[in-house]
C-alpha positions, 0 to 999 in steps of 0.5 A, spaced: 500 500 500 502 506 498 500 510 504 504 513 510 500 516 515 503 522 519 504 523 527 500 518 531 495 516 525 494 509 523 491 506 517 486 500 518 483 495 513 476 494 516 474 487 517 467 485 513 461 484 517 457 478 517 452 477 511 448 471 514 446 470 522 448 463 525 441 460 523 442 462 516 438 468 515 441 473 510 442 480 513 441 486 507 446 491 506 442 497 509 441 493 516 449 491 517 453 495 522 459 499 520 465 494 521 469 496 528 474 491 527 480 491 522 487 490 521 493 495 521 496 496 515 500 502 516 503 506 522 505 513 523 512 514 527 508 518 533 507 525 536 510 530 540 507 531 547 510 538 549 518 537 549 517 529 549 516 525 543 511 519 544 512 513 539 506 509 536 504 503 540 500 499 535 504 495 530 502 493 523 499 487 522 495 488 529 488 486 529 484 492 533 477 494 535 475 502 534 469 506 535 464 505 530 464 512 527 472 513 528 476 516 523 476 518 516 474 513 510 479 514 504 480 510 497 488 508 496 489 503 490 482 502 489 481 499 496 477 503 502 481 504 508 480 508 515 485 513 517 484 514 525 488 517 531 491 512 535 487 515 541 481 512 537 483 505 537 479 502 543 483 495 544 488 490 540 485 483 539 489 477 540 
């Protein structure tokens, strides 16, 4: 991917939501929830906190949980990704 985020920004490829329930019912597109999990594609170096540099703690390839309305969706190389601040990430999923 040809994108390098700045400061404490993180680029996430959102994980697609399920199209069927466990019982086999098909969920229509307008009833699906926005994805809130995804994989980190690129990470910025960090940010300055006053006079101290704070490095980004999230690493590329990590699976993360983020807020439903967090970040900005953009298309890069024909693929939709979400760019968000590291503070918008709620948890790293193991």
